[in-house]
N, C-alpha and C positions, 0 to 999 in steps of 0.2 A: 504494500500500500504506500504510494508515493505522496499523496496529498495529505497534509496535516489534518488530524481529526480531533474533534472535541469528544471526550468520553463522558457519558452520563452513567453514573454508578447507582443502580437500583439496590435498595436494601429493604426498608420497611414500607415500600411503596410499589407493590407489584401490580402496577397498572400504568398505561400510557396516558390516560385521560386525566384532566384536572390535576396535574402533577407539577408542583411549584418549581422544583429544580430542573425538570426536563423542559418545562416552558422557558425558563431563563436560558438554558443551554441552546435551545432552538432559536430563540429570539436573538441571541448574541451572534448567531451566524451558523456555520456548519462546515462540513458535514458532521452530524452528531451520531456517534456509534454507541448504542446502549450496551451496558455491561451488567452482569450479575456474577457474584463470587459466592460459591458454596464454601463457607468459612470452616476450614479444618479445625481451628482453635475451638469453635463451638461444637461442631459435629462430633469431634473425637470424644467428647464427654457424654454423648447420648447413647442409649441402648440401640441395638440393631433394629428393633421394631419400634419406630417412633412415628406416630401419625402426623406430627407437625412437619417432619422432613418430607414425608410423602406428599402432604398438602402443598408445601412450598415447591417441591419438584414439579408437581402438576401445574401449579400457577406459573412457574417459570416457563414451562413448555407452552402454555397458553399465551404468555407475554411474547414469546418468540413468534408465535403465529400472528399475533396482532401486528407486530412490526413487519412481518413478511407481506402482509396485506398492503403495506406502503412501499414495497420494494426494498425494505431494509432487513435487518436481522438483529438478533440478540447474541452477543458474545458471552458465553458462560464458561467459567473456569472453576476449578476446585483446588484449594490449597490454603496455605497461610497467606493472609492478605498482603503482607509486605513482600513475600516471595512472588506472589502473583503480579503485584505492581512493578516489581523489579523486572520481571519478564516482559510485561506490557510496554515498559519504557524502551526495551530493546526491540520489540516486535513492531511498534507503531511510532510514527512521528506524532506526538500528542501535543496539541495546542493548549488545551486546558481540560480540567476535570471538574464536573459539576455533580452535586449530590444533594440529598436532603438530610437534615440533622437527625441524629439519634442521641438521646440524652442519658442512656445507661452507661455506667462507669466503664465497662469494657469497651463499648463502642467509642466513647470519647478518647480513651487512650489509643485505641486502634487508629482513629481518624487523625489524631495529632501525629502519630508515627508516619502514616501515609502522606500527610501534608508535608512533613519535613523531608521525606524521601523525594516527593515531587518538586519541592522548592529547590532542592539541590540540583535538579535537572532543569531548572528555570521553567517549571510548569505550574501555572496558577491553579489553586484549589478553591472552589466556590461552594459553600453549603447554604441551604435555605430551610426555613420552617415549612413543614408540610403536614405531618400527622397530628398536629395540635392546632387549635384555633389561636391560642395565645401561649407564648413562652413565659417563664417565671418573671422575667424583668419587665414584661408588658402589663402585668396586673399586680400593682404594688399598693400598699396602704398609703393613705394620704400623707402620713409622716415618714414614709419610706419603709422599705423592707417587705418581705413576702407575707402573705396571709397564711395563718396556720389553722384557721377555722373555716369550714366550708361555706356557711351561710353568708357572712360578709364578703367572702371571696366571690361567691355567685353574684351577689348584688353589684359588686364592682365590675365583674366580668361582663354582666349584661349592660351596664352603663357604658362601658368602653365599646362594646359591640354596636350599640345604637348611636354612638357619638359621631359616626362617619357613615352616612347613608349615600348610596349612589344608585343611578338608574339601572334597572335590570328587568328584562322581559316585560316591558310595559308598566312596571311598577318601580319599587325601590327595594334595595337589599343592603345589608351592611357591607361595607367595603371589605371587611375581613372574611366574608363568606363568598366573595366572587370566585367563580371558577377560573382556572388557568386554561385558556383555549389552545391547548397544544396542537389540536388538529389543524389550526390555521397555518401552522409552520411545519407540517409534516413533510413538505417537500425538502426540508433542510436535513432530514435524516440521511445518514450515510446509505448509499445505495449498493446493494450486492448481497451475497450470502457468505457468511463466515464459513471457513473450511472445517472448523472444529465442531463435533457433535456435542450436544448437552451431555455431561457426564451422567451415566446411569446410576440408579440407586445402588445397584450391586457394586459398581466401581467404587462407590463411597462407603461401602460396608453396611448398607441398609437393605432390609427386606421389603418386598412389595406387599403392602396391606391396603385395605380400603377404608379410609376414615369416613365417618358420617358427617359431612359438611353441610350446614344449612345454606340455602341460596343467598345471593347478594341482594336480592330484592325482597321486601317484606310488605305484606298487605297493609294498606293505609288504615284499615279497620283496627288492626292490632295496635297501631300507634295512637289512633284516636281514643281507644279505650285503655291505654297503657296504665294510667293512674288507677284504674279500677281492677285490672287483672294482673299486674306485674308481680304481685306477691303470692299468686296462686300457682304452685308448681304443677298441679295436675292438669292445667290447660296451657295452650300456647299463648301466653299473655305478654311475652317479651319478644324483641326483634331477633334475638339469637345471632346478632351480627358481630359479636365481640371478636371472633377469630378473624373476620375480615378487616376490622379496625386495626387489629394487632399487626397484620401483615400488609396493610395498605392496599388490599384488593378492592376496597371502596374508598371514596373520598369522605373525610369527616366533614368537609364544607358542604358537600351535597346533602348529606344526611341531616346536618344542622339546619340547612335551609328548609328542608321538608318538615322538620320537627316544629319549626316556628309556625304558629298558627294551627298546628294539629294537636299538640299536646306539650305543655310546658314542663310537665313532670319528666317526659322523655328527654327533652332538651337538657334539663338539670342532670339527668343521668349521664349524658354525653359530656357534660362539663366536669363531672368527677374525674374523667381521664386527664383533663387539663390540670385539675387541682392536685392530683397525686403526682403528676409529672412535675408540677411546680414545687412540690415538697422535695422530690428527689433532686431536682436541679439546685434548689437553695440549701438543702441539708443532706448531702450525699452520705453522711454518716449513718442514715437510717438503714442502709444496706446491711450494716454489720451489727446493729443493735437498736434498742428502743429510742424513739424520739425523746420521750420523757425518761431522762437518765436515771431517775430514782427507781425505775422499774427494773433496772439491770440486775438486781440481786434478789429477785423473787426465787424462793427455794422450791423450784419445780419438783414434782414427784418423778416425772420422766420414766414411768413404768413401761418398759419396752414391750411387754406382752399386751398391755392395754393399748399402746400405740399401734401395734400390729392389728389388733381387733378393730380399732377405729379405721385404719387404712382399708381393711377388708370389708367394712360395712357389717361388722358383727358385734356391735356394742349392746344390743338389746334395746336400743332406742330406735323405734321404727323410722322416724323422719331422718335421723342421722344416718342410719344404715342405707336408706334409699338414696340419699344424696351421695354417699361415698360410692355406692355401686353404679350410680349414673355416671359419676366421674370416671371410674375405672373402665366402664364399658364404652363410653362415648367421648371422653376428653372434655366434657362440659358439665357444668352443674348450675342449676337454677340459682339466681342471686340470693333470694331469700334463704334458701337452704344453705348456701355458702356461709351465711352469717350464723345459722343455727349450728352447723357442724364445727365451725371455728370456736364458737362459744363453748360448746360441749368439751372440746379438746383442751382449751386453755383454762376453763373455769371448773368444770366438773372433774375432769381427769387430771387437772393441774400439770399439763404437759406443755413444755416450752413452745410458744407460738412459732418459733423459727423451725421447729420440726414440721409443723403443719404447713408453713410457708414453703418449705423445701419439697414436701410431698406434692403440693399443688403445682409447684414449678416443674416437677417431673411429668405430671399428668395432663395439665390443662392445655388444650389446643390454643386457647386465647391467652396463654401465659404472657404477662407483661410485668416486668419487674416493679415498676412504680405502683401500679394498681394492686398487684398481689401483696406487696409489702405493706401498702397503706391499709388494705382491707384486713390483713392479719393483725396489724398493730391496733387498728380500731377495735377488733374483737377482744384483744388481750387487754385493752384499756391503756396501752402505753404509747399510743400514737399522738398525732397532732389534734385531729378532730375526733378524738376517741370517745366512746361511751365510757362513763366512769366505771371503775372496777366493780363497784357495788351493784351495777345493773347487769344481772345475769339472766340470760334467756331461760325461761321455763319451757323446756321442750314439749311438755304436755300441753301447755297453753298455746304454743306455736302450732302444734298439730291440730288442735281443735279450731283454731282461728283460720288457718290457711289450707288445711287438707282434712276437713272434718269427716269426709266419707272415705278417707284413706285411699283415694284414687291414685295419688302419686306413690304412696308406699306400696300398694299392691302391684303397681307396674314394675317396680324394681326389687321388691322383696316378696317373691311369690309364696314363700313359706310362712309369711306373717299370718298369725292366727291359727297355726297348726302346732303340734307338739315339737316340730323341728326348730321352731323359733324360740330363742331364750325367753324364759318367763320373767326374768329380772334383768334390769340394765346393769352394766358394769359398775356404774355409780348412780345411785338414786338422787333425784333432784334436790330434795330438802337437805340431805346430809352433805351432798357435794357443794351446794350453795354455801352452807354455813362454814364448811372447811375453807372454801376459796376466800370468803370474806375475812376469816381469821388470818389466813396466811398472807393475803395481800395487805391487810391493815397493819400487821406486825412488821412486814418487810418495809413498807413505806414509812412507818414511824421510825424504824431503825435508820433508814436513809437520811431522815431529817436530823438525826443525831439527838 
């Protein structure tokens, strides 16, 4: 290839449409060669059967097809990113590199290393905001600094969103939700077919399995009734789009535009992604420990047998067991149930929230460090916008309120109600609650000195 190329590096944005970094690369000129790297540093730590890798591999293949419709292609390589980029610098005359930002600690270190490598070869590295509406430094308190409580964050987020309105499709829309019309500049894509085939799953050490992935489109009726049905696990009352948000197979701006006017509760749920990312960006220490540092010395029981029973969905608490089995079988769990199973682990079983966080990280198709970490710290009472430690979910009340007919439980725990199902839970609510209150209270008092 003799003509200098601009490379657009796909990561958490596996789509060509409404893509901020791709749009900027195309608008800056061309030809633009799209790239995806299967990252050995990440993949080498995963089991050979991992539905997320299969999902990503499938979407990368679809992304390549989308580019081929424009006479272009997707260059796909497998390896350690620095090694891949060292090879690319030799293989191509690279004018510039464009990408979208990733805020997780590993990604930030990786990108700094790649940027340094490119800079040494006089190649500019440009990165942009894409999978969030607002980054941490865009939503700040009036006196400066990041928000650590969701409700005031949401109010400021909405105020900023509405502060800059622009014409859109015969009406008005927030400037921050405008789509990036990449299709207008598709003729600036590099033209041709790359000679390298997409690395197969087998070549990367993974087995071919068939994950159950929800579609990228959701019925508007579900969104309209979201505030009424989102807490009922026995019906499809949520969009189930989280895996697509995680990997950028859909645009957060597009879904936020649709949510406005349909259901504000749904829009607020989308904003939780921004909020937890805001916490991770502003306080990266939450990856290694509690945001509220006085919770660092809770004397957890950490019973390995009880943890194994929780993981397997064999606690004797029907709604907890149903949730864990749904997770193990599908890679997804209803959000209300996520809160219940996390509360049971951290409060009734007194098992370290980081054990649960790690298990979810292994199993969730929609695993996202910021949201997973934030959710678990919320459940354990040690996070930013956390429920106080003395609010402990009564799993029996949760069952009666959200799954009174046991529709959800019976779907995932078929032996419920038979002699094969445990007659008693691992830890009964009243006793477990009183123990948790005592342990937390004593530990927090000791932390204060």
